N, C-alpha and C positions, 0 to 999 in steps of 0.2 A: 932435704926437709920433708917431713911427713905431711900427708894430706888426711888429717883425722876425720874430716867431714865428707871426703870424697868429692868435693866440689871441683877441684882441678882436673881430676881424672875423668869426670863426667863431661868435660868440655870437648874431649877428643883432641885431634891434632889442631894446633893453632896455626893458621895461615896468615902471612903478612897481608896487610891492607893494600888494596890496589889504589893507585892515585885516581882522583876524580878527574873526569874528562868533561870539558865544557863544550857543548855543541850548540850552535845557534839554532833557533827554531826554524824549521823548514818553511821557506817562503816569508820569513819575518824580515823586518827592515835591518839593514846593517848598522853598525855603530856610527858610521859616517852619516848615514841618512838621519838617524835619531838626533845626532849632534847638530847637524845643519838645521833641522826642524826647530830645535830648541833655540838656536841662535836667531833664527827668523822670528820666533815667538817673542824672544826678549826684545828684539829690535822693534817689532810691532807694538809691544806694550810701552816701550819708551816713547815711540812716536805718538801714541794715544795720550800719554801723560803730558808730553810737550804741547799737543793740541789742546788739551784741557786747560793748561796754563795760559795759552794764547787766547782762548775763548774767554776765560775768566778775566784776564787783563783787559780785553777789549770791552767788556761790559761796564767797567768802572765800579759800580756797586754790585757786590756779589750776594747771591742768594745762599742761604745756609746749605741747601741741597747741592749747589754747585761746588761749594768748598768741600763738602764731604766726598763728592764724586772725584774732585781733584786729588784729595788725599788718598783715596782708594786707588786711583789710577797710578799715582806715584809709588805707593807701596807695592802694587803688583809688579811694576817695572823694576823696583829695587829687589824684590824677591827673585824674579827671573834672572836678573844680573848676578845676584849673589850665588844662585845655583850654578850658573855658568862659571863663575869664578872658582867655586869649589871643585868643579870638574877640571878646570884648567890646572889648579894647584895639585890635584891628585895625579893628573897625567904628567905634570912637571916632576913631581917626586918619583914617580915610576920611571921616567926617562933617566933621571939622575942615578937611580939605583941600577938600571940596566947598563949605564955607562961604566959603572964600577965593577961589573962582572968580568972576571978574567976568563978568556976563552982560549 
């Protein structure tokens, strides 16, 4: 095939792409450390939400600010748990894929 514009010949020799390498940051936290921190954070947020429910239930008559604080605490706990659940699901899928690799 001809190269009428000279574009292909101007590229020179085409070299294959090198695979990307992933290196952890020097001195950075390991995956295990980050995961354990996030689990502890989710647990702490869930405890705070449960404590807010207990406080509100003990008052009898709730203030609007207390209800808003309770809803906010519950949503934070739910968001943290959902994030951990997504990590779990992703790791589970990756593990299942690795099990299917023929060595």
